[in-house]
Biopython code that builds the backbone (N, CA, C, O; Angstrom):
import numpy as np
from Bio.PDB.StructureBuilder import StructureBuilder

atoms = [
    (1, "MET", "N", (-9.619, -3.578, 12.024)),
    (1, "MET", "CA", (-10.864, -4.024, 11.420)),
    (1, "MET", "C", (-11.775, -2.822, 11.155)),
    (1, "MET", "O", (-11.675, -1.806, 11.843)),
    (2, "PRO", "N", (-12.648, -2.930, 10.176)),
    (2, "PRO", "CA", (-13.521, -1.809, 9.826)),
    (2, "PRO", "C", (-14.331, -1.263, 10.991)),
    (2, "PRO", "O", (-14.562, -0.056, 11.057)),
    (3, "GLY", "N", (-14.760, -2.097, 11.891)),
    (3, "GLY", "CA", (-15.519, -1.620, 13.040)),
    (3, "GLY", "C", (-14.724, -0.688, 13.932)),
    (3, "GLY", "O", (-15.292, 0.036, 14.750)),
    (4, "ASP", "N", (-13.399, -0.706, 13.772)),
    (4, "ASP", "CA", (-12.525, 0.151, 14.570)),
    (4, "ASP", "C", (-12.213, 1.481, 13.882)),
    (4, "ASP", "O", (-11.574, 2.344, 14.484)),
    (5, "PHE", "N", (-12.654, 1.665, 12.624)),
    (5, "PHE", "CA", (-12.297, 2.865, 11.876)),
    (5, "PHE", "C", (-12.760, 4.137, 12.581)),
    (5, "PHE", "O", (-11.954, 5.039, 12.809)),
    (6, "LEU", "N", (-14.030, 4.225, 12.926)),
    (6, "LEU", "CA", (-14.542, 5.465, 13.524)),
    (6, "LEU", "C", (-13.882, 5.775, 14.863)),
    (6, "LEU", "O", (-13.416, 6.897, 15.061)),
    (7, "PRO", "N", (-13.826, 4.816, 15.789)),
    (7, "PRO", "CA", (-13.163, 5.129, 17.066)),
    (7, "PRO", "C", (-11.677, 5.476, 16.909)),
    (7, "PRO", "O", (-11.145, 6.270, 17.685)),
    (8, "SER", "N", (-11.012, 4.895, 15.924)),
    (8, "SER", "CA", (-9.579, 5.142, 15.783)),
    (8, "SER", "C", (-9.265, 6.574, 15.368)),
    (8, "SER", "O", (-8.163, 7.065, 15.615)),
    (9, "VAL", "N", (-10.222, 7.241, 14.741)),
    (9, "VAL", "CA", (-10.018, 8.642, 14.358)),
    (9, "VAL", "C", (-10.887, 9.577, 15.191)),
    (9, "VAL", "O", (-11.109, 10.734, 14.831)),
    (10, "ARG", "N", (-11.369, 9.053, 16.304)),
    (10, "ARG", "CA", (-12.126, 9.825, 17.295)),
    (10, "ARG", "C", (-13.406, 10.453, 16.750)),
    (10, "ARG", "O", (-13.757, 11.571, 17.127)),
    (11, "VAL", "N", (-14.107, 9.739, 15.861)),
    (11, "VAL", "CA", (-15.410, 10.204, 15.381)),
    (11, "VAL", "C", (-16.424, 9.900, 16.476)),
    (11, "VAL", "O", (-16.510, 8.760, 16.932)),
    (12, "PRO", "N", (-17.191, 10.894, 16.904)),
    (12, "PRO", "CA", (-18.107, 10.690, 18.029)),
    (12, "PRO", "C", (-19.422, 10.018, 17.649)),
    (12, "PRO", "O", (-20.464, 10.312, 18.235)),
    (13, "ILE", "N", (-19.376, 9.128, 16.683)),
    (13, "ILE", "CA", (-20.568, 8.395, 16.249)),
    (13, "ILE", "C", (-20.286, 6.917, 16.481)),
    (13, "ILE", "O", (-19.186, 6.439, 16.202)),
    (14, "THR", "N", (-21.259, 6.208, 16.982)),
    (14, "THR", "CA", (-21.094, 4.777, 17.184)),
    (14, "THR", "C", (-21.989, 4.043, 16.206)),
    (14, "THR", "O", (-23.214, 4.153, 16.265)),
    (15, "ALA", "N", (-21.373, 3.297, 15.311)),
    (15, "ALA", "CA", (-22.148, 2.487, 14.362)),
    (15, "ALA", "C", (-22.720, 1.285, 15.112)),
    (15, "ALA", "O", (-22.146, 0.844, 16.107)),
    (16, "PRO", "N", (-23.849, 0.752, 14.639)),
    (16, "PRO", "CA", (-24.388, -0.454, 15.272)),
    (16, "PRO", "C", (-23.351, -1.577, 15.244)),
    (16, "PRO", "O", (-22.573, -1.686, 14.296)),
    (17, "THR", "N", (-23.343, -2.388, 16.258)),
    (17, "THR", "CA", (-22.385, -3.486, 16.356)),
    (17, "THR", "C", (-22.426, -4.353, 15.104)),
    (17, "THR", "O", (-23.486, -4.827, 14.695)),
    (18, "GLY", "N", (-21.261, -4.550, 14.503)),
    (18, "GLY", "CA", (-21.135, -5.400, 13.325)),
    (18, "GLY", "C", (-21.563, -4.767, 12.014)),
    (18, "GLY", "O", (-21.484, -5.410, 10.967)),
    (19, "TRP", "N", (-22.017, -3.514, 12.051)),
    (19, "TRP", "CA", (-22.527, -2.863, 10.843)),
    (19, "TRP", "C", (-21.474, -2.797, 9.740)),
    (19, "TRP", "O", (-21.740, -3.212, 8.611)),
    (20, "ALA", "N", (-20.293, -2.287, 10.045)),
    (20, "ALA", "CA", (-19.256, -2.137, 9.017)),
    (20, "ALA", "C", (-18.893, -3.490, 8.410)),
    (20, "ALA", "O", (-18.748, -3.610, 7.193)),
    (21, "GLU", "N", (-18.748, -4.490, 9.243)),
    (21, "GLU", "CA", (-18.404, -5.816, 8.740)),
    (21, "GLU", "C", (-19.511, -6.391, 7.855)),
    (21, "GLU", "O", (-19.219, -7.051, 6.857)),
    (22, "ARG", "N", (-20.776, -6.151, 8.205)),
    (22, "ARG", "CA", (-21.891, -6.645, 7.375)),
    (22, "ARG", "C", (-21.886, -5.963, 5.999)),
    (22, "ARG", "O", (-22.065, -6.614, 4.970)),
    (23, "ILE", "N", (-21.681, -4.665, 6.001)),
    (23, "ILE", "CA", (-21.646, -3.930, 4.730)),
    (23, "ILE", "C", (-20.496, -4.436, 3.865)),
    (23, "ILE", "O", (-20.681, -4.719, 2.682)),
    (24, "LEU", "N", (-19.321, -4.547, 4.452)),
    (24, "LEU", "CA", (-18.135, -4.932, 3.689)),
    (24, "LEU", "C", (-18.148, -6.400, 3.299)),
    (24, "LEU", "O", (-17.698, -6.749, 2.208)),
    (25, "THR", "N", (-18.644, -7.250, 4.150)),
    (25, "THR", "CA", (-18.743, -8.671, 3.812)),
    (25, "THR", "C", (-19.725, -8.872, 2.662)),
    (25, "THR", "O", (-19.551, -9.775, 1.843)),
    (26, "GLY", "N", (-20.756, -8.031, 2.602)),
    (26, "GLY", "CA", (-21.740, -8.101, 1.531)),
    (26, "GLY", "C", (-21.279, -7.427, 0.242)),
    (26, "GLY", "O", (-22.006, -7.437, -0.751)),
    (27, "GLY", "N", (-20.085, -6.842, 0.242)),
    (27, "GLY", "CA", (-19.576, -6.179, -0.958)),
    (27, "GLY", "C", (-20.333, -4.918, -1.318)),
    (27, "GLY", "O", (-20.406, -4.552, -2.491)),
    (28, "ARG", "N", (-20.907, -4.238, -0.308)),
    (28, "ARG", "CA", (-21.719, -3.047, -0.561)),
    (28, "ARG", "C", (-21.065, -1.766, -0.067)),
    (28, "ARG", "O", (-21.722, -0.732, 0.052)),
    (29, "GLY", "N", (-19.759, -1.838, 0.222)),
    (29, "GLY", "CA", (-19.085, -0.690, 0.814)),
    (29, "GLY", "C", (-18.310, 0.151, -0.179)),
    (29, "GLY", "O", (-17.910, -0.312, -1.246)),
    (30, "LEU", "N", (-18.114, 1.385, 0.200)),
    (30, "LEU", "CA", (-17.209, 2.287, -0.496)),
    (30, "LEU", "C", (-16.230, 2.764, 0.563)),
    (30, "LEU", "O", (-16.602, 3.482, 1.491)),
    (31, "LEU", "N", (-14.988, 2.362, 0.415)),
    (31, "LEU", "CA", (-13.967, 2.767, 1.367)),
    (31, "LEU", "C", (-13.085, 3.824, 0.732)),
    (31, "LEU", "O", (-12.526, 3.620, -0.345)),
    (32, "ARG", "N", (-12.967, 4.942, 1.403)),
    (32, "ARG", "CA", (-12.145, 6.044, 0.918)),
    (32, "ARG", "C", (-11.033, 6.249, 1.925)),
    (32, "ARG", "O", (-11.276, 6.567, 3.089)),
    (33, "ILE", "N", (-9.829, 6.064, 1.466)),
    (33, "ILE", "CA", (-8.656, 6.245, 2.319)),
    (33, "ILE", "C", (-7.896, 7.425, 1.739)),
    (33, "ILE", "O", (-7.338, 7.355, 0.644)),
    (34, "ASP", "N", (-7.887, 8.499, 2.492)),
    (34, "ASP", "CA", (-7.354, 9.765, 2.007)),
    (34, "ASP", "C", (-5.998, 10.054, 2.634)),
    (34, "ASP", "O", (-5.744, 9.715, 3.790)),
    (35, "GLY", "N", (-5.141, 10.682, 1.854)),
    (35, "GLY", "CA", (-3.908, 11.214, 2.410)),
    (35, "GLY", "C", (-2.755, 10.252, 2.514)),
    (35, "GLY", "O", (-1.958, 10.352, 3.446)),
    (36, "VAL", "N", (-2.639, 9.313, 1.582)),
    (36, "VAL", "CA", (-1.504, 8.391, 1.616)),
    (36, "VAL", "C", (-0.197, 9.184, 1.592)),
    (36, "VAL", "O", (0.807, 8.753, 2.159)),
    (37, "ASP", "N", (-0.214, 10.335, 0.938)),
    (37, "ASP", "CA", (0.985, 11.169, 0.869)),
    (37, "ASP", "C", (1.409, 11.695, 2.237)),
    (37, "ASP", "O", (2.557, 12.105, 2.406)),
    (38, "GLU", "N", (0.509, 11.692, 3.209)),
    (38, "GLU", "CA", (0.836, 12.181, 4.549)),
    (38, "GLU", "C", (1.464, 11.098, 5.427)),
    (38, "GLU", "O", (1.942, 11.382, 6.526)),
    (39, "ILE", "N", (1.460, 9.878, 4.945)),
    (39, "ILE", "CA", (2.073, 8.777, 5.688)),
    (39, "ILE", "C", (3.579, 8.814, 5.429)),
    (39, "ILE", "O", (3.996, 8.866, 4.272)),
    (40, "PRO", "N", (4.392, 8.790, 6.465)),
    (40, "PRO", "CA", (5.837, 8.809, 6.246)),
    (40, "PRO", "C", (6.271, 7.647, 5.343)),
    (40, "PRO", "O", (5.773, 6.527, 5.459)),
    (41, "GLU", "N", (7.191, 7.939, 4.463)),
    (41, "GLU", "CA", (7.681, 6.955, 3.492)),
    (41, "GLU", "C", (8.007, 5.592, 4.104)),
    (41, "GLU", "O", (7.618, 4.570, 3.539)),
    (42, "PRO", "N", (8.711, 5.542, 5.246)),
    (42, "PRO", "CA", (9.050, 4.222, 5.808)),
    (42, "PRO", "C", (7.830, 3.391, 6.243)),
    (42, "PRO", "O", (7.938, 2.174, 6.396)),
    (43, "GLU", "N", (6.682, 4.035, 6.439)),
    (43, "GLU", "CA", (5.488, 3.322, 6.897)),
    (43, "GLU", "C", (4.543, 2.936, 5.764)),
    (43, "GLU", "O", (3.563, 2.231, 6.003)),
    (44, "ARG", "N", (4.806, 3.375, 4.552)),
    (44, "ARG", "CA", (3.876, 3.127, 3.440)),
    (44, "ARG", "C", (3.765, 1.656, 3.079)),
    (44, "ARG", "O", (2.693, 1.212, 2.668)),
    (45, "GLU", "N", (4.823, 0.897, 3.216)),
    (45, "GLU", "CA", (4.733, -0.535, 2.904)),
    (45, "GLU", "C", (3.790, -1.230, 3.877)),
    (45, "GLU", "O", (3.064, -2.147, 3.495)),
    (46, "ARG", "N", (3.800, -0.801, 5.116)),
    (46, "ARG", "CA", (2.871, -1.357, 6.114)),
    (46, "ARG", "C", (1.427, -1.020, 5.738)),
    (46, "ARG", "O", (0.535, -1.852, 5.901)),
    (47, "VAL", "N", (1.196, 0.186, 5.241)),
    (47, "VAL", "CA", (-0.138, 0.597, 4.796)),
    (47, "VAL", "C", (-0.556, -0.219, 3.577)),
    (47, "VAL", "O", (-1.709, -0.638, 3.469)),
    (48, "ARG", "N", (0.370, -0.440, 2.676)),
    (48, "ARG", "CA", (0.091, -1.249, 1.482)),
    (48, "ARG", "C", (-0.306, -2.666, 1.877)),
    (48, "ARG", "O", (-1.234, -3.232, 1.300)),
    (49, "THR", "N", (0.383, -3.240, 2.848)),
    (49, "THR", "CA", (0.034, -4.573, 3.347)),
    (49, "THR", "C", (-1.341, -4.560, 4.004)),
    (49, "THR", "O", (-2.123, -5.494, 3.827)),
    (50, "TRP", "N", (-1.636, -3.514, 4.755)),
    (50, "TRP", "CA", (-2.946, -3.369, 5.390)),
    (50, "TRP", "C", (-4.049, -3.316, 4.340)),
    (50, "TRP", "O", (-5.086, -3.961, 4.495)),
    (51, "LEU", "N", (-3.828, -2.541, 3.261)),
    (51, "LEU", "CA", (-4.808, -2.478, 2.172)),
    (51, "LEU", "C", (-4.990, -3.849, 1.515)),
    (51, "LEU", "O", (-6.115, -4.268, 1.244)),
    (52, "HIS", "N", (-3.898, -4.529, 1.268)),
    (52, "HIS", "CA", (-3.949, -5.869, 0.668)),
    (52, "HIS", "C", (-4.789, -6.806, 1.535)),
    (52, "HIS", "O", (-5.637, -7.539, 1.026)),
    (53, "ASP", "N", (-4.549, -6.777, 2.831)),
    (53, "ASP", "CA", (-5.302, -7.639, 3.752)),
    (53, "ASP", "C", (-6.793, -7.297, 3.750)),
    (53, "ASP", "O", (-7.634, -8.194, 3.805)),
    (54, "LEU", "N", (-7.120, -6.009, 3.686)),
    (54, "LEU", "CA", (-8.531, -5.605, 3.615)),
    (54, "LEU", "C", (-9.185, -6.073, 2.320)),
    (54, "LEU", "O", (-10.334, -6.515, 2.327)),
    (55, "LEU", "N", (-8.456, -5.978, 1.211)),
    (55, "LEU", "CA", (-8.994, -6.435, -0.079)),
    (55, "LEU", "C", (-9.303, -7.927, -0.052)),
    (55, "LEU", "O", (-10.309, -8.367, -0.608)),
    (56, "ILE", "N", (-8.459, -8.685, 0.577)),
    (56, "ILE", "CA", (-8.684, -10.131, 0.682)),
    (56, "ILE", "C", (-9.857, -10.414, 1.619)),
    (56, "ILE", "O", (-10.706, -11.254, 1.320)),
    (57, "ALA", "N", (-9.902, -9.716, 2.745)),
    (57, "ALA", "CA", (-10.955, -9.963, 3.735)),
    (57, "ALA", "C", (-12.329, -9.501, 3.252)),
    (57, "ALA", "O", (-13.343, -10.095, 3.618)),
    (58, "PHE", "N", (-12.372, -8.446, 2.434)),
    (58, "PHE", "CA", (-13.642, -7.853, 2.027)),
    (58, "PHE", "C", (-13.671, -7.601, 0.522)),
    (58, "PHE", "O", (-13.664, -6.447, 0.092)),
    (59, "PRO", "N", (-13.702, -8.652, -0.276)),
    (59, "PRO", "CA", (-13.731, -8.465, -1.735)),
    (59, "PRO", "C", (-15.072, -7.905, -2.206)),
    (59, "PRO", "O", (-16.089, -8.024, -1.522)),
    (60, "GLY", "N", (-15.047, -7.292, -3.388)),
    (60, "GLY", "CA", (-16.289, -6.832, -4.013)),
    (60, "GLY", "C", (-16.710, -5.432, -3.644)),
    (60, "GLY", "O", (-17.729, -4.949, -4.138)),
    (61, "ASN", "N", (-15.959, -4.767, -2.795)),
    (61, "ASN", "CA", (-16.290, -3.391, -2.422)),
    (61, "ASN", "C", (-15.587, -2.413, -3.360)),
    (61, "ASN", "O", (-14.693, -2.795, -4.117)),
    (62, "ASP", "N", (-15.997, -1.163, -3.302)),
    (62, "ASP", "CA", (-15.338, -0.111, -4.068)),
    (62, "ASP", "C", (-14.338, 0.595, -3.156)),
    (62, "ASP", "O", (-14.602, 0.811, -1.973)),
    (63, "TRP", "N", (-13.199, 0.948, -3.719)),
    (63, "TRP", "CA", (-12.111, 1.543, -2.952)),
    (63, "TRP", "C", (-11.637, 2.809, -3.646)),
    (63, "TRP", "O", (-11.529, 2.844, -4.872)),
    (64, "LEU", "N", (-11.359, 3.833, -2.882)),
    (64, "LEU", "CA", (-10.803, 5.070, -3.408)),
    (64, "LEU", "C", (-9.665, 5.477, -2.477)),
    (64, "LEU", "O", (-9.883, 5.827, -1.317)),
    (65, "ILE", "N", (-8.454, 5.422, -3.008)),
    (65, "ILE", "CA", (-7.264, 5.780, -2.239)),
    (65, "ILE", "C", (-6.734, 7.071, -2.839)),
    (65, "ILE", "O", (-6.498, 7.138, -4.045)),
    (66, "THR", "N", (-6.543, 8.100, -2.017)),
    (66, "THR", "CA", (-6.105, 9.377, -2.560)),
    (66, "THR", "C", (-4.726, 9.762, -2.055)),
    (66, "THR", "O", (-4.324, 9.438, -0.938)),
    (67, "SER", "N", (-4.017, 10.469, -2.932)),
    (67, "SER", "CA", (-2.675, 10.939, -2.629)),
    (67, "SER", "C", (-2.302, 12.010, -3.643)),
    (67, "SER", "O", (-2.825, 12.030, -4.758)),
    (68, "ARG", "N", (-1.404, 12.892, -3.254)),
    (68, "ARG", "CA", (-0.835, 13.802, -4.249)),
    (68, "ARG", "C", (-0.023, 12.955, -5.218)),
    (68, "ARG", "O", (0.619, 11.990, -4.804)),
    (69, "PRO", "N", (-0.043, 13.301, -6.496)),
    (69, "PRO", "CA", (0.644, 12.482, -7.505)),
    (69, "PRO", "C", (2.126, 12.278, -7.246)),
    (69, "PRO", "O", (2.665, 11.216, -7.556)),
    (70, "SER", "N", (2.782, 13.260, -6.691)),
    (70, "SER", "CA", (4.228, 13.155, -6.500)),
    (70, "SER", "C", (4.617, 12.310, -5.289)),
    (70, "SER", "O", (5.800, 12.025, -5.097)),
    (71, "ALA", "N", (3.659, 11.909, -4.479)),
    (71, "ALA", "CA", (3.990, 11.224, -3.226)),
    (71, "ALA", "C", (4.265, 9.733, -3.391)),
    (71, "ALA", "O", (5.088, 9.175, -2.665)),
    (72, "VAL", "N", (3.601, 9.094, -4.317)),
    (72, "VAL", "CA", (3.794, 7.653, -4.517)),
    (72, "VAL", "C", (4.013, 7.382, -6.003)),
    (72, "VAL", "O", (3.619, 8.179, -6.854)),
    (73, "THR", "N", (4.636, 6.267, -6.301)),
    (73, "THR", "CA", (4.869, 5.936, -7.705)),
    (73, "THR", "C", (3.558, 5.541, -8.379)),
    (73, "THR", "O", (2.609, 5.127, -7.713)),
    (74, "ASN", "N", (3.512, 5.671, -9.688)),
    (74, "ASN", "CA", (2.303, 5.339, -10.452)),
    (74, "ASN", "C", (1.838, 3.916, -10.229)),
    (74, "ASN", "O", (0.639, 3.642, -10.283)),
    (75, "SER", "N", (2.752, 3.018, -9.983)),
    (75, "SER", "CA", (2.393, 1.600, -9.884)),
    (75, "SER", "C", (2.293, 1.110, -8.452)),
    (75, "SER", "O", (2.291, -0.100, -8.226)),
    (76, "TRP", "N", (2.211, 1.998, -7.483)),
    (76, "TRP", "CA", (2.252, 1.626, -6.075)),
    (76, "TRP", "C", (1.205, 0.572, -5.710)),
    (76, "TRP", "O", (1.491, -0.319, -4.910)),
    (77, "LEU", "N", (0.011, 0.655, -6.274)),
    (77, "LEU", "CA", (-1.056, -0.304, -5.956)),
    (77, "LEU", "C", (-1.563, -1.061, -7.183)),
    (77, "LEU", "O", (-2.595, -1.728, -7.110)),
    (78, "THR", "N", (-0.861, -0.969, -8.295)),
    (78, "THR", "CA", (-1.298, -1.612, -9.533)),
    (78, "THR", "C", (-1.486, -3.113, -9.366)),
    (78, "THR", "O", (-2.482, -3.666, -9.832)),
    (79, "ASP", "N", (-0.545, -3.774, -8.712)),
    (79, "ASP", "CA", (-0.653, -5.231, -8.571)),
    (79, "ASP", "C", (-1.780, -5.648, -7.632)),
    (79, "ASP", "O", (-2.107, -6.832, -7.553)),
    (80, "LEU", "N", (-2.378, -4.696, -6.919)),
    (80, "LEU", "CA", (-3.545, -4.996, -6.083)),
    (80, "LEU", "C", (-4.847, -4.734, -6.840)),
    (80, "LEU", "O", (-5.935, -4.882, -6.284)),
    (81, "GLY", "N", (-4.728, -4.343, -8.112)),
    (81, "GLY", "CA", (-5.907, -4.136, -8.938)),
    (81, "GLY", "C", (-6.372, -2.690, -9.025)),
    (81, "GLY", "O", (-7.435, -2.418, -9.583)),
    (82, "PHE", "N", (-5.598, -1.764, -8.484)),
    (82, "PHE", "CA", (-5.981, -0.359, -8.533)),
    (82, "PHE", "C", (-5.505, 0.275, -9.830)),
    (82, "PHE", "O", (-4.456, -0.083, -10.365)),
    (83, "ALA", "N", (-6.284, 1.213, -10.322)),
    (83, "ALA", "CA", (-5.904, 2.018, -11.480)),
    (83, "ALA", "C", (-5.673, 3.440, -10.985)),
    (83, "ALA", "O", (-6.340, 3.898, -10.057)),
    (84, "GLU", "N", (-4.740, 4.124, -11.602)),
    (84, "GLU", "CA", (-4.473, 5.497, -11.210)),
    (84, "GLU", "C", (-5.314, 6.446, -12.049)),
    (84, "GLU", "O", (-5.378, 6.329, -13.272)),
    (85, "LEU", "N", (-5.951, 7.379, -11.374)),
    (85, "LEU", "CA", (-6.752, 8.407, -12.039)),
    (85, "LEU", "C", (-6.281, 9.764, -11.555)),
    (85, "LEU", "O", (-5.719, 9.885, -10.466)),
    (86, "THR", "N", (-6.508, 10.773, -12.359)),
    (86, "THR", "CA", (-6.155, 12.130, -11.985)),
    (86, "THR", "C", (-7.426, 12.955, -11.933)),
    (86, "THR", "O", (-8.228, 12.938, -12.867)),
    (87, "LEU", "N", (-7.602, 13.669, -10.852)),
    (87, "LEU", "CA", (-8.760, 14.532, -10.694)),
    (87, "LEU", "C", (-8.501, 15.837, -11.431)),
    (87, "LEU", "O", (-7.499, 16.509, -11.186)),
    (88, "SER", "N", (-9.397, 16.189, -12.322)),
    (88, "SER", "CA", (-9.268, 17.431, -13.079)),
    (88, "SER", "C", (-9.707, 18.611, -12.219)),
    (88, "SER", "O", (-10.514, 18.452, -11.304)),
    (89, "PRO", "N", (-9.182, 19.777, -12.512)),
    (89, "PRO", "CA", (-9.614, 20.968, -11.775)),
    (89, "PRO", "C", (-11.127, 21.167, -11.930)),
    (89, "PRO", "O", (-11.705, 20.849, -12.969)),
    (90, "MET", "N", (-11.750, 21.699, -10.879)),
    (90, "MET", "CA", (-13.194, 21.909, -10.893)),
    (90, "MET", "C", (-13.501, 23.388, -10.657)),
    (90, "MET", "O", (-12.890, 24.037, -9.808)),
    (91, "SER", "N", (-14.465, 23.909, -11.430)),
    (91, "SER", "CA", (-14.933, 25.281, -11.226)),
    (91, "SER", "C", (-15.915, 25.285, -10.047)),
    (91, "SER", "O", (-16.265, 24.227, -9.525)),
    (92, "ARG", "N", (-16.347, 26.452, -9.641)),
    (92, "ARG", "CA", (-17.356, 26.549, -8.566)),
    (92, "ARG", "C", (-18.634, 25.800, -8.954)),
    (92, "ARG", "O", (-19.235, 25.112, -8.128)),
    (93, "ASP", "N", (-19.044, 25.941, -10.223)),
    (93, "ASP", "CA", (-20.246, 25.248, -10.693)),
    (93, "ASP", "C", (-20.043, 23.736, -10.660)),
    (93, "ASP", "O", (-20.959, 22.994, -10.307)),
    (94, "ASP", "N", (-18.842, 23.278, -11.028)),
    (94, "ASP", "CA", (-18.541, 21.843, -10.972)),
    (94, "ASP", "C", (-18.638, 21.331, -9.541)),
    (94, "ASP", "O", (-19.210, 20.269, -9.293)),
    (95, "VAL", "N", (-18.077, 22.087, -8.600)),
    (95, "VAL", "CA", (-18.106, 21.682, -7.191)),
    (95, "VAL", "C", (-19.550, 21.618, -6.702)),
    (95, "VAL", "O", (-19.931, 20.667, -6.019)),
    (96, "ALA", "N", (-20.349, 22.616, -7.042)),
    (96, "ALA", "CA", (-21.757, 22.627, -6.622)),
    (96, "ALA", "C", (-22.505, 21.428, -7.206)),
    (96, "ALA", "O", (-23.291, 20.789, -6.506)),
    (97, "ALA", "N", (-22.269, 21.121, -8.476)),
    (97, "ALA", "CA", (-22.924, 19.964, -9.110)),
    (97, "ALA", "C", (-22.476, 18.671, -8.455)),
    (97, "ALA", "O", (-23.291, 17.776, -8.229)),
    (98, "PHE", "N", (-21.186, 18.559, -8.149)),
    (98, "PHE", "CA", (-20.666, 17.362, -7.490)),
    (98, "PHE", "C", (-21.348, 17.149, -6.140)),
    (98, "PHE", "O", (-21.797, 16.044, -5.832)),
    (99, "ILE", "N", (-21.423, 18.202, -5.345)),
    (99, "ILE", "CA", (-22.047, 18.089, -4.013)),
    (99, "ILE", "C", (-23.507, 17.698, -4.136)),
    (99, "ILE", "O", (-23.979, 16.829, -3.402)),
    (100, "THR", "N", (-24.228, 18.327, -5.051)),
    (100, "THR", "CA", (-25.646, 18.001, -5.256)),
    (100, "THR", "C", (-25.817, 16.536, -5.660)),
    (100, "THR", "O", (-26.651, 15.823, -5.101)),
    (101, "ARG", "N", (-25.023, 16.095, -6.634)),
    (101, "ARG", "CA", (-25.130, 14.704, -7.102)),
    (101, "ARG", "C", (-24.726, 13.714, -6.035)),
    (101, "ARG", "O", (-25.327, 12.645, -5.928)),
    (102, "TRP", "N", (-23.720, 14.045, -5.240)),
    (102, "TRP", "CA", (-23.274, 13.160, -4.156)),
    (102, "TRP", "C", (-24.425, 12.908, -3.186)),
    (102, "TRP", "O", (-24.690, 11.771, -2.795)),
    (103, "HIS", "N", (-25.101, 13.988, -2.805)),
    (103, "HIS", "CA", (-26.178, 13.866, -1.821)),
    (103, "HIS", "C", (-27.460, 13.287, -2.419)),
    (103, "HIS", "O", (-28.263, 12.697, -1.697)),
    (104, "ASP", "N", (-27.660, 13.449, -3.724)),
    (104, "ASP", "CA", (-28.822, 12.821, -4.368)),
    (104, "ASP", "C", (-28.637, 11.325, -4.396)),
    (104, "ASP", "O", (-29.501, 10.605, -4.896)),
]
sb = StructureBuilder()
sb.init_structure("model")
sb.init_model(0)
sb.init_chain("A")
sb.init_seg("    ")
for serial, (resi, resn, name, xyz) in enumerate(atoms, 1):
    if name == "N":
        sb.init_residue(resn, " ", resi, " ")
    sb.init_atom(name, np.array(xyz, "f"), 0.0, 1.0, " ", f" {name:<3s}", serial, name[0])
structure = sb.get_structure()
């Protein structure tokens, strides 16, 4: 469950009780799941099922799943409503603008 995300990766921050569930139930969340390519191939179907279950439990949120292009097929999450995008190379100025805009 979302409330278990921070403790499961040993983040030393404690969110208020029920906070993650309130955000996600309200459809106001942005979930970023990074490194699908680092998950061993035999376990990826389990991760795909986990993502599917989260989408059903918490509809209306924004999702960003990242992976190296060669690690998963183009259509790995298509039937779950995901579109594949490719991140273009960024210059130092692009990175600085991205960071500034993110924090603004």
